[in-house]
C-alpha positions as CSV (number, residue, x, y, z in Angstrom):
1,M,1.0,17.4,0.4
2,E,1.1,13.9,-1.0
3,E,-2.1,11.9,-1.6
4,L,-2.8,9.1,0.9
5,L,-4.6,6.0,-0.2
6,T,-6.9,3.7,1.7
7,P,-6.4,-0.1,1.8
8,D,-9.4,-0.4,-0.5
9,E,-7.9,1.9,-3.0
10,V,-4.5,0.2,-2.9
11,S,-5.9,-3.3,-3.3
12,A,-8.0,-2.0,-6.3
13,I,-4.9,-0.4,-7.9
14,L,-2.8,-3.6,-7.4
15,K,-5.8,-5.9,-8.2
16,V,-5.1,-7.9,-5.0
17,S,-7.2,-8.8,-2.0
18,K,-7.1,-6.7,1.1
19,A,-5.9,-9.9,3.0
20,W,-2.9,-10.1,0.7
21,L,-2.2,-6.4,1.2
22,Y,-2.4,-6.6,5.0
23,A,0.0,-9.6,4.9
24,Q,2.5,-7.6,2.9
25,V,2.2,-4.8,5.4
26,Q,3.0,-7.2,8.2
27,R,6.1,-8.4,6.3
28,G,7.3,-4.8,6.0
29,R,6.9,-4.6,2.2
30,F,4.7,-1.5,2.3
31,P,5.4,1.5,4.5
32,T,2.2,2.8,6.1
33,V,0.8,5.8,7.9
34,R,-1.5,5.1,10.9
35,F,-4.0,7.4,12.4
36,N,-5.4,6.7,15.9
37,G,-3.5,3.5,15.9
38,R,-6.0,1.8,13.5
39,S,-6.7,3.7,10.3
40,L,-4.1,2.7,7.8
41,R,-3.1,4.8,4.8
42,F,-0.4,4.5,2.1
43,K,1.5,7.2,0.3
44,A,0.8,7.1,-3.5
45,S,4.5,7.4,-4.2
46,D,5.3,4.3,-2.1
47,I,2.7,2.2,-4.1
48,Q,4.2,3.5,-7.4
49,H,7.7,2.6,-6.1
50,Y,6.5,-0.9,-5.3
51,I,5.1,-1.3,-8.8
52,D,8.3,0.0,-10.3
53,R,10.3,-2.6,-8.4
54,Q,8.2,-5.4,-9.6
55,Y,8.6,-4.6,-13.2
56,T,10.8,-7.0,-15.3
57,A,11.9,-6.4,-18.8
């Protein structure tokens, strides 16, 4: 089973605010998993994929 990350963990990894992260979720830039309609989680591989797409040589 793949690791799921909390919004706090993702914002720390990306070094961004949670407000920015939630705005990106609203824009559809991050796939999420929701529990009970409120608890938000992110797949670690989706976050790594986002980082990889941002990389410029």
